[in-house]
N, C-alpha and C positions, 0 to 999 in steps of 0.2 A: 441340554441346552437352553430348555426352559426354566429350569431351574435359576439357572444361568445368566440368562432374563431376567426372570424378576427378581433376582440377589443384586443385578445390577439395578435397577429401578428402585426398589429401596433404599438400595447404598446413597443412590444422589434426588433423594427425592423429600429427604427430610428435613435440610434448611437451606436457607441459600446461599453459603460456601460450596455444600453439595453440588445443589443444583448449578451452580456456575461451576464447580470443576467437572459436572457430567456433561454440559455441551459443551468446555474447551475441550474434552476428550475424544468427542464427538465428531469437534472440528477443526480436532490435529491432526484424530484417522485418516478422516477423507481430504484433510489436508496435504495430509502427508506423500498419498496416491499422487493429485496432481504435482506435485515436489518433484517427488522421481521420474515423473513424466517429462518435466519444465526439463530436468539434468538431462537424460535421455534424449530431448530437441541438443540442448546447448550442444552435447558429446556429437550427433550428428556436422551440428553446427560445425563445431571445431575442427572437426573431420575433413568438413568439405568447405569451409574455406580458412579455418585458423585463423592471424591477428591480417589478417593481408585487408584491402581497400575497401573489400566488397564491406565486410562487417561495418570497419569506420565509417561507411556510407549512412548504411542501416541503421544501426548504433542514433547517429547521430539526425535522422529521417524522422528516427523515431523519439527522441526525448522532446521536442515542441507540441506533441499529442500524446503523449503518456504525460508532460506537465501541466495541460487542460487538464485532463480527465484525475489527474490525482487534483488539482486545485477546486475544480466548477465541482464535480461529482462529491471528493468526500468532503466539502464545503456545506451542500444539499446535505448527503448527513448526517454530517458535525449539527446543523442548521433542526435539519426536520425529524429526524428519530427520537429522541428524548421529547419533546413535543408530541410527536404521535402517540409517542405512547402512555404521557399524561390528560390528553382528551380523548382517547380511546378507553384510559382509567375511568374519567370523571366523568362522560357525555355521551360513551357509547362508539360504538362502532360504524352506523350510516355519519358521525361526526369526524372520522377518523378519515373515513371511506374520501368525504367530500377535502379535504387537508388532503391528501395524496391525491388527489385527482387534479386539485386547484398546484400546484408546489410543482408537479410533472406538467402541466400547462405555461407557465413562465420558463421552469428547467429546459424547456425544449426549444422555446425561442434564444433563451440566450447561448443552449451548443449550438443551435443553427447557424448562429450568425459567429461566433467565435472561432466554428470551424470555418466558416467560411472568411473571415481575416488573415485566419491561420495561413489560408493557400495563396488569397491575394496582397501578402506582405513579405511574404516565401522569400522571396529575391530581398530582400532588406535585408532582414536579420539572420540571414543560410550565411554569409559570409563572413559574419562576423561569430555564430556563435563556433564556423567551422575558420576556424586562421587561417590553421594552420595544410590546409585544404588541396590541391590546383582544381582548374577550370573544369576539367575532365568531371574531377569524384563529387563535386558540389553539383556539376550535372544531374550528375547519378542519386544523388543525395535529396535530388528535388522532386527526381521523378519518384523518385523511393516512401518521400511527404506525398505525395499525392495519392498514393496506390496504397499508404496506409491512412487517409485524412476520414471514413466514413469512422473507423472505431473512436473517434472522439464521441461525435453519438451515439454509440451502440453502446458502448464498454462502460460509457455514465448510466445511461439508461440500465444496463444490469448489475451496476455499483448499488444504483437505487433504489433499485424492488428484489435484490438478492438483501440488501439491508431489510427493508418494508418483510421480507419473509422470517428472518433474524426474529424479528420483531415479534412475532408472532411463536416466536422459538422453537422456529420450524428448520432446526442448522445443518442437517446434512446434505440434502441437495443442493443448498447456495454452496455447500463446500467442495464439493467433487465435481460440477457444473465446471471448475474454470479448465478441468482437463482437455476438454474441450480442444485448446486453443493447438498444444502442445500435439497433440495426439494427429491433429488435420496437419499443423504444418510438417513433422515427420513424414508421415504419407505423399503430401506433396513433393517434401522434397527431394523422399525413392523415386516416384510414380514421375512428379514432370520438368524436363530439363530448362525449364524456365531461371535457375540461376539464383542471385540474392532477391529475386521477387518471388521469388517462392516462400520467403519466410515472410513478406506485406500480405500476400492472400490466405496463406495460411492463417494470419494475424484477427483478419477479417470473417472468415469465413467461419473458425473455431467461434467467435466474437457472437455469430448470426445462433449459433446450432446453442452457444451456452444462451441466450436471449429468451430461445424456442421454449427451452425447461427452463427457466424462469418464469414464462409466462402460463406458462401450463399448469406450475404448482401453486402460484400466488391467483388463477381462478377456481382451483381444487377448494379454496380457501373461502372463494368465495370474493374476490378480490376485483373489484372493477378495473383494466386496464388503456380505459379509456378516458385523456386526460375532458375536464372540465374545468372549465372554470366558472366559479363559487361567488365569487366576487371577495374585498376583501372583508374577511372575517378577523377576530380578537388571535384565534392560531395562525393565519397565514401571515398574520401581519408580526406576532410575534417569529415566524420561523425565517422572516427578511430580518428582523434587528440584531439574530443571533447567526446571518447566513452574510451577513456582515467582512465582521471583524473575523470571521472562518472563511472566509474567500481570500481579506489578506494577509494574515495568518499564515492561510497555505503557498497564496500567491508567493508569499517572503521565501518558505523553507522549501518548498520544490524547487526555488531560486538557485538553490543549492546543488540540486544535481544539475542543473541547466551547467552552472557556474564551474563546476569538477568535470563535467566530460568537456566543455570546453575550453579551461586551463590542457586540459588533459591534451589536448587537440592542438594545440600550441608547441609540444612537447614534442621528442623523435615520432616517424612513421607508427603508428600500428599501439601507441599509447594510450584509444581510447579504449580499443578493443581486450588491449592488458588490463585496465581500471574493470574493464566488464566481467571478462573474466576471475579476478581476484577478488570478483566480490562474489560470486556466483553459488559457492561454496558455501560462503556465509550465512546467505540469504535466505540458505535452505535452513538453516534452524533457528534463524532471525524470526524470516517468514511464518513458520509453522507456529511458535510460540504466540508473537505478537495478533495473529490472524485470529487462535487459537479462543485467546484470553482477548482479544478486544472483542469479540463477535459471541462472544458467549456473558461478558461482563453489561455489555451496555444496557439489554431489555432487563438486567434486576436494579443495575444502578438506577437506572433512568425511574423504577419500578418503587424501588423506596427513596430515593427527591421526591416527590410526588405526592410521598403517603409522610414526608418529612421523618424515615426513620434514621437520624442523622449516627445513634449508634454503632448500628448495625450495618454503617458504610464505612463507616471506622474502622469496623472490629475485621471486615473484609478485605479492607486497608492495609493495614499493616499483617494479617497473616499472610498475605498472597504479596510481601513484598518480599520477606524471609524466604516461598519455597522459594520466586523467582532467584534469588541470589541462592538458594540453595544448593537450586541443577544448574544452576550458567556459570558461576565459578569453572566448578569441576570440566565442565563442557569446554566454554572458552579453553583452560591450559593444554587441552586433549590437542583444540583445534591448532593449538599453537608450537605443539612438541612436533604435529604428526604434518606439518604444513607443505612441506614442497613432497617429503611423500605422495601426501593425495594429490596431488595437481601434476603429475609426472601419471599415476595410476589412471586419475581420468580423463586428462587432455591428452598426454608425450605420443604422439602418434599421428597421420600423416605431415600436412603444413604447419601441425606444432612442434617446433623445435626442442631441443632442452635450453638455447638461450632462453627461451620466448618463461618454460619454466622455474626458472631464478627469480628472473623479474616477475611473472602471477605469481609466483609461492614468495615472497617478499611483504606483496600487494597484500595478500587474503591472511598475514598473521597476523599485518597492522590496520585490517578491518575487524579483525577477532577479535582485538581490545575494547571494540564497545559492545560486544552483544550482551554481557548483565544489564549494561545502563537503557538500552534502547529498548530492549522490551522492558523493562520497570517505568522506561520513559513514557512506551503507549501507553500501559495502563494507569497510569494515573493519569494521558491526555482523556484519556476514553473515561475517568470522573469527572472533570475537570467539564468536560462536553456534558451528559446527563446534566451537573449541576447549573447548567447555562453560562458557564464563567471563559467563554467564547476570547473576549480580551485577552486574559490571563495568557492564553496559547499564541493571539498573537503580538504583545510582547516579545513573549521568548526567543519566535522564530526572527524577531529584529535585531537581536543581538547576538541568535544562531549565526546567523549571516554575517553579521558582522566579522563574528570570531572566524568563522568559515574562510572566508576574504583571506581574514588574516594572513589564518595557518599555513594555506592553502601557496601563499606567494612563501611563505619563511620556511617552509617546511621541503618545498619545493627545490630548493636550490640548497636542500640538503641531500637530502636523498632522492630525487625527479620525481616519477610518479604517483611511486611509495610515497612520497609527501600528502598529496589529496587525500591517500587511504588517514593517512595520522591522521592527519587534521579530523576528518567524520567524526571519530572516536572520539577525542577532546572535545568533539564540541558537542557529544547525545551524554557525557560523562557532565559536565555543567546545564543540558538542560532538563536531567533527571532533578538533580539537588532545588535548581530555579521554579524547577511547577511542584514538588513532592513541598518544599517546605508553603507557597502558598496555597496549595493540597490544603493542610493539613491547617491553615491561617483561616480559611473561610467554613472551612469544617468544624471549627468555635467561635465560628462569629454565627455561622445557623442556628444551631444548633442551642446558644444563647437565646437568638431574638425567637424559638418555640420554645421555651420553655421562659 
């Protein structure tokens, strides 16, 4: 065993590309365990609730908190981590700690205010995004939203803490910690007769446990978690400058999910749940690959950018583009061929009927078309974030939103709720080619400036 570990260490420590590969494999292995637990949770939910009104209400209630988490926490990461690594490399750990502590101060203020506004304005936006819900179903959605609300603050903290831990090349714990949420949720579903509110309770409790685990790891690394304001330093100002376009871009891009779910709610009852189930299996390889690659590549890309190693950046980009398509294209074909069988094996039991299987299998196949382009797209996104070119991500998000709404409407007239899945796949094909073009263009510019 020791020889095996020594061999693995030697294999993954001789070059940047091998370090990225080693980190990606570490994240992928632990993330796989998390996703297996998440699939088990979905099987239990399908068995207990099928595609009924309770699941629709929970998914719509989760929509806005998840949207805020992705927009705010994701934007903070996009703005903070490249600058954090640059400051740590050039000014030392103490300056990096001050940047982290100061960012947490204004991050907590923004998140707290956002949570309050989310609850206060719910009676205004819930009837809009759940237009097909009757009054009783809408009331259930509001109660579930109130129960879920704490995760906006908690999950955002978890996301930022996990990114800082990864920036120190400590990947394993941040990858495995999210298993707490599906594990606790399944436990609540079996032990407590709370109905659909067991999902909300499991989500909040699991996030709290994840936050505790990450806090212990960060303290072990000597990183203080106490928010503290040191004034507006050049590094803080740089984070703010990068955060603004990142927020705008993330807001627009995450609106696609909000729009997809809202447009599905306008169709037949159960359409929101069917769309959700159809994306679950596809989300497994996509999330596994993108989480592993994006988590691993950000520290190394950011370090190479800080040191102006543009040739190394280009080589890494080209090598991983070929690797992504070589692996993902056959996987996509396999999913397309076996889509209905997969849905039958995983979901068709209890309240989940054969008719549900046919609808979900079609949605799943159409979602599968995005796999190679989505994975490659996220990889290029992380490169642009490392280069602090968040304004490009803002503009592609604008184009993606327009394309998504247009194709949703067009394809829904053609194939119903499955058209939303097909529209999503088309959006990621466009996004990948757009971002790849600008990544290569800016790499040439930066390399020329350095020479």
